[in-house]
C-alpha positions as CSV (number, residue, x, y, z in Angstrom):
1,M,162.4,263.6,84.1
2,R,160.0,266.4,83.1
3,L,157.2,263.9,82.7
4,K,157.7,262.6,86.2
5,K,157.7,266.1,87.6
6,K,154.4,266.9,85.7
7,V,152.8,263.8,87.0
8,L,153.8,264.6,90.6
9,N,152.5,268.1,90.3
10,K,149.2,266.9,89.0
11,L,148.9,264.3,91.8
12,H,149.7,267.1,94.3
13,V,147.0,269.3,92.9
14,I,144.5,266.4,93.2
15,I,145.5,264.7,96.4
16,G,146.6,267.8,98.3
17,P,143.0,269.2,98.8
18,L,141.7,265.8,99.6
19,V,144.2,265.3,102.4
20,K,143.7,268.9,103.7
21,R,139.9,268.3,103.8
22,Y,140.4,264.9,105.5
23,L,142.6,266.4,108.2
24,S,140.3,269.4,108.8
25,K,138.2,267.7,111.4
26,P,138.8,265.2,114.2
27,R,139.2,261.6,112.9
28,R,139.4,258.3,114.7
29,F,142.5,256.1,114.1
30,R,142.6,252.5,115.1
31,S,145.5,250.1,114.8
32,H,147.2,247.5,117.0
33,G,144.4,247.5,119.5
34,V,144.6,251.2,120.1
35,D,141.8,253.7,119.2
36,V,142.5,257.4,119.4
37,L,140.8,260.6,118.3
38,V,143.2,262.6,116.1
39,L,142.5,266.3,116.3
40,P,143.2,268.6,113.3
41,S,146.0,270.4,115.2
42,V,148.3,267.2,115.3
43,C,149.9,265.0,112.8
44,H,147.8,262.0,111.9
45,P,149.7,258.8,112.8
46,G,148.2,256.8,109.9
47,L,149.8,259.1,107.3
48,F,153.4,258.6,108.4
49,F,155.7,255.6,107.8
50,S,157.5,256.4,111.1
51,T,154.4,255.3,113.0
52,R,154.4,251.8,111.5
53,L,158.2,251.6,111.9
54,L,158.0,252.5,115.6
55,L,155.1,250.1,116.2
56,Q,157.1,247.3,114.7
57,Y,160.1,248.2,116.9
58,L,158.1,248.7,120.1
59,G,156.2,245.5,119.6
60,T,159.3,243.3,119.8
61,P,160.8,244.0,123.3
62,D,159.0,243.4,126.5
63,L,157.8,246.8,127.6
64,K,156.3,245.7,130.9
65,E,157.4,248.1,133.7
66,K,159.8,249.9,131.4
67,R,159.8,253.7,131.2
68,V,159.0,255.3,127.8
69,L,159.5,259.0,127.0
70,E,157.7,260.3,124.0
71,L,158.5,263.9,122.9
72,G,156.1,265.4,120.4
73,A,153.4,262.9,121.3
74,G,150.9,264.4,118.9
75,S,147.8,262.2,119.1
76,G,149.3,260.1,121.8
77,F,148.9,257.0,119.7
78,L,152.4,255.5,120.4
79,S,152.1,256.4,124.1
80,V,148.8,254.5,124.4
81,F,150.2,251.5,122.6
82,C,153.2,251.4,124.9
83,A,150.9,251.7,128.0
84,K,148.9,248.8,126.7
85,M,152.1,246.8,126.5
86,G,152.7,247.5,130.2
87,A,155.1,250.5,130.0
88,Y,155.1,253.5,132.3
89,I,154.6,256.5,130.0
90,H,155.9,260.0,130.1
91,Y,154.9,262.2,127.2
92,Y,155.0,265.8,126.1
93,Q,153.2,267.6,123.3
94,S,154.0,271.3,122.8
95,S,150.9,273.4,122.2
96,F,153.0,276.1,120.5
97,F,152.6,274.7,117.0
98,Y,149.4,274.4,115.1
99,Y,149.3,272.6,111.8
100,N,147.0,273.9,109.1
């Protein structure tokens, strides 16, 4: 167990600064026919399993003329995807939080 913890701590020391540097400037993210510019102040959709899970779920039903509400839209990636599938989009992203 201690070995696992040591390895994870070393990975965090190595990977943490790389991720922080990567997220320090705007980056393009492309997936499923959607291309967005991800600003440093929002969570990058490519770094979270939830994005892939939601894309898988949202890709199965017919979204044409359905209404979709996205709270905490971040980069807006999922909203754009739903709009491309024909849905009417309502989204909200609070500007009160800033991720460093």
